[in-house]
C-alpha positions as CSV (number, residue, x, y, z in Angstrom):
1,M,6.9,97.8,16.7
2,H,5.7,94.0,16.6
3,L,4.3,93.6,12.7
4,D,1.1,91.8,14.0
5,Q,0.5,94.6,16.2
6,P,-3.2,96.3,15.3
7,L,-3.2,99.8,13.8
8,S,-3.9,102.7,16.5
9,D,-6.5,104.9,15.5
10,K,-3.9,107.3,14.5
11,E,-2.1,104.9,12.4
12,F,-5.6,104.1,10.7
13,D,-6.0,107.7,10.2
14,E,-2.4,108.3,8.7
15,L,-2.6,105.5,6.1
16,D,-6.7,106.5,5.1
17,K,-5.3,110.1,4.5
18,F,-2.3,109.3,2.9
19,L,-4.3,106.5,0.1
20,L,-6.6,109.6,-0.2
21,S,-4.3,112.4,-0.9
22,D,-2.7,113.8,-4.1
23,R,0.3,111.7,-3.6
24,C,-1.9,108.5,-4.6
25,A,-3.2,108.4,-7.9
26,E,-7.0,108.9,-8.3
27,D,-7.5,105.1,-8.5
28,C,-5.7,103.7,-5.7
29,M,-7.1,101.8,-2.9
30,T,-9.0,103.7,-0.1
31,M,-9.4,101.8,3.4
32,D,-12.4,100.0,2.4
33,S,-11.7,98.9,-0.7
34,L,-8.4,97.5,0.8
35,H,-10.3,95.7,3.2
36,G,-12.0,94.1,0.7
37,Y,-9.5,93.4,-1.0
38,F,-7.2,92.1,1.3
39,T,-10.4,89.5,2.6
40,A,-10.5,87.7,-0.7
41,I,-6.5,87.1,-0.6
42,V,-6.7,86.0,2.8
43,I,-9.7,83.7,2.6
44,G,-9.1,82.7,-0.7
45,P,-7.5,79.5,-2.4
46,E,-4.2,80.2,-2.8
47,P,-1.6,82.6,-1.0
48,V,-0.5,85.6,-2.7
49,P,3.3,87.3,-1.8
50,L,3.0,90.9,-1.2
51,S,5.0,91.5,-4.3
52,E,2.0,90.9,-6.4
53,W,-0.5,92.6,-3.9
54,L,1.2,95.4,-3.6
55,P,1.2,96.8,-6.9
56,P,-2.4,97.0,-7.6
57,V,-3.1,98.7,-4.3
58,W,-1.6,101.9,-5.6
59,G,-4.1,101.9,-8.8
60,E,-3.4,100.8,-12.3
61,S,-2.7,104.4,-13.6
62,D,0.4,104.5,-11.2
63,E,2.2,101.5,-11.9
64,G,5.2,103.1,-10.3
65,G,3.3,103.9,-7.2
66,P,3.3,107.4,-5.2
67,A,6.7,109.3,-5.1
68,F,7.8,108.3,-1.6
69,K,9.8,111.2,0.1
70,N,12.8,108.4,1.0
71,P,13.0,104.9,1.2
72,K,11.9,105.2,5.2
73,E,8.5,106.6,4.6
74,F,8.0,104.0,1.7
75,D,9.0,101.1,4.8
76,H,6.6,103.1,6.8
77,I,3.3,103.1,4.6
78,V,4.0,100.1,3.5
79,G,4.0,98.4,7.0
80,L,0.9,100.2,7.7
81,I,-0.7,98.5,4.6
82,S,0.7,95.0,5.4
83,R,0.0,95.3,9.5
84,F,-3.8,96.2,8.0
85,M,-3.5,93.0,5.9
86,N,-2.6,90.7,9.0
87,E,-5.6,92.4,10.8
88,V,-7.9,90.6,8.4
89,A,-5.9,87.4,8.6
90,I,-6.0,87.1,12.3
91,T,-9.4,87.8,12.9
92,F,-10.2,84.6,10.3
93,E,-7.7,82.6,12.1
94,V,-8.7,83.0,15.7
95,A,-12.5,84.7,15.4
96,P,-14.1,84.2,12.0
97,K,-17.4,84.9,13.3
98,E,-16.2,88.4,14.8
99,F,-15.3,89.4,10.9
100,E,-17.1,92.6,9.5
101,P,-16.2,93.9,6.3
102,L,-15.7,97.7,6.1
103,F,-18.7,99.0,4.4
104,C,-19.7,102.7,4.4
105,E,-22.7,103.9,5.6
106,F,-25.0,106.5,4.6
107,E,-28.2,108.0,5.1
108,F,-30.7,108.0,2.0
109,E,-34.1,109.0,2.3
110,G,-34.1,109.2,6.1
111,K,-32.7,105.2,6.1
112,Q,-29.4,104.4,7.0
113,L,-28.2,102.4,4.0
114,L,-24.9,100.4,3.6
115,D,-22.9,101.0,0.5
116,G,-20.7,97.9,0.0
117,E,-19.3,98.9,-3.5
118,A,-15.9,99.7,-2.8
119,W,-15.3,97.1,-0.4
120,A,-16.7,94.8,-3.3
121,W,-14.5,96.1,-5.8
122,G,-11.5,95.5,-3.6
123,F,-12.8,91.8,-3.1
124,W,-13.2,91.7,-6.6
125,E,-9.6,92.9,-7.3
126,G,-8.1,90.3,-4.6
127,T,-9.6,87.3,-6.6
128,Q,-8.5,88.5,-10.0
129,L,-4.8,88.1,-8.7
130,R,-5.8,84.4,-8.5
131,A,-8.6,84.5,-11.2
132,D,-7.9,80.9,-12.4
133,A,-7.5,79.2,-8.8
134,W,-11.0,81.2,-8.1
135,E,-12.5,80.0,-11.3
136,P,-14.3,76.7,-9.6
137,I,-16.2,78.7,-6.9
138,W,-18.1,80.9,-9.8
139,T,-19.9,77.4,-10.9
140,S,-20.2,75.8,-7.7
141,N,-23.1,75.9,-5.4
142,L,-22.0,79.0,-4.0
143,A,-22.6,81.0,-7.3
144,D,-25.4,82.6,-6.4
145,I,-24.1,84.1,-3.1
146,M,-20.9,85.2,-5.2
147,R,-23.0,86.8,-7.5
148,P,-23.6,90.2,-5.6
149,I,-19.8,90.4,-5.2
150,Y,-19.2,90.4,-8.9
151,L,-22.7,92.6,-9.4
152,L,-21.2,95.5,-6.9
153,G,-17.5,94.9,-7.6
154,A,-16.5,94.2,-11.0
155,E,-15.2,96.5,-13.6
156,E,-17.9,96.2,-16.3
157,I,-21.2,94.2,-15.9
158,E,-24.0,93.4,-18.7
159,E,-26.3,95.8,-19.7
160,S,-29.1,93.9,-18.7
161,E,-27.5,93.2,-14.9
162,M,-27.7,97.1,-14.1
163,H,-31.2,97.0,-13.1
164,L,-30.1,95.2,-10.3
165,V,-27.5,97.5,-8.6
166,D,-29.3,101.0,-9.8
167,T,-30.6,102.1,-6.9
168,P,-28.9,102.7,-3.3
169,L,-31.7,100.2,-2.2
170,K,-30.9,97.8,-4.3
171,A,-26.9,98.5,-3.6
172,H,-27.5,98.1,0.1
173,K,-29.4,94.5,-0.4
174,M,-26.6,93.4,-2.3
175,T,-24.4,94.7,0.3
176,I,-26.0,92.6,2.9
177,E,-25.9,89.5,1.2
178,I,-22.2,90.1,0.7
179,E,-21.5,89.9,4.2
180,S,-23.6,87.0,4.6
181,A,-21.5,84.9,1.8
182,I,-18.1,85.4,3.7
183,P,-18.4,82.5,6.0
184,H,-19.6,80.5,3.0
185,I,-16.5,81.4,0.8
186,L,-14.2,80.5,3.9
187,K,-15.3,77.3,4.4
188,Y,-15.6,76.8,0.6
189,W,-11.5,77.5,0.5
190,E,-10.8,76.1,3.6
191,P,-9.4,72.8,2.5
192,L,-7.1,74.6,-0.2
193,R,-6.1,77.3,2.3
194,K,-3.1,77.4,4.2
195,S,-2.8,79.6,7.5
196,G,-3.6,82.9,6.5
197,I,-1.2,84.3,9.5
198,E,1.4,82.1,8.0
199,T,1.4,83.2,4.4
200,V,0.8,87.3,5.0
201,Q,4.3,89.2,5.5
202,R,4.6,92.4,7.3
203,E,0.6,92.8,8.8
204,T,-2.7,93.7,11.9
205,P,-6.4,94.3,12.8
206,K,-8.7,97.0,11.8
207,V,-11.2,99.8,12.9
208,G,-14.9,98.0,12.7
209,R,-18.3,99.7,11.6
210,N,-19.3,100.1,15.0
211,D,-16.0,101.3,16.4
212,D,-15.6,104.9,17.5
213,C,-14.3,106.7,14.6
214,T,-10.4,107.4,14.3
215,C,-10.8,111.4,14.0
216,G,-12.2,111.9,17.6
217,S,-15.3,112.9,16.8
218,G,-17.3,110.6,19.1
219,K,-19.2,109.3,16.6
220,K,-19.2,105.6,15.4
221,F,-16.7,105.2,12.1
222,K,-19.9,103.8,10.2
223,K,-21.6,107.3,11.0
224,C,-18.3,109.3,10.2
225,C,-15.7,108.9,8.5
226,G,-16.8,105.8,7.6
227,A,-19.8,107.1,5.6
228,E,-17.5,109.1,3.6
229,G,-16.3,107.4,-0.1
């Protein structure tokens, strides 16, 4: 199988279940946080090799990673993760306007709201791999549009800032702002960035929020398994 081949529905579901299973630590990244993580790595100012970005995927509480049954299983799971990353890279390379963050969606007081917290946390973690290189954007003319990523994704925010994200409706608004910010962040780092496809190894395309759910329910992903998280 080619490393740039998109994950099938079955493979997406397999990886999702593995990351959520007892085989992985509680703070292991899930598919939505993994998607945010890869987005930051792909559109950021510097390439990050697999040897650096893979360990944080498993979570800080599991530095050695899951207890794989054998090397073959390790290669298989890491191959799926890498192909998932490559999908993000390819999307930005060939069709950036079609990019969609993998947000969760849920119902609150009769309204369908987006929950971008896990995605934003993943993106934040991706920036921390090259925190010094990312520093200029936080004081640039894009500082304001970066703020929702910090507010929803940072491990800790100031107590005085909590009121900005303390309700589902406020978090929904922040999530929409994050999606709108991605093209601007992409353009900001473009002069410094080499081709994402060239710098990403063993990677592929995803299941969008508006695609059919991988579980076979017939519902949209965002209204089925994508709403869980």
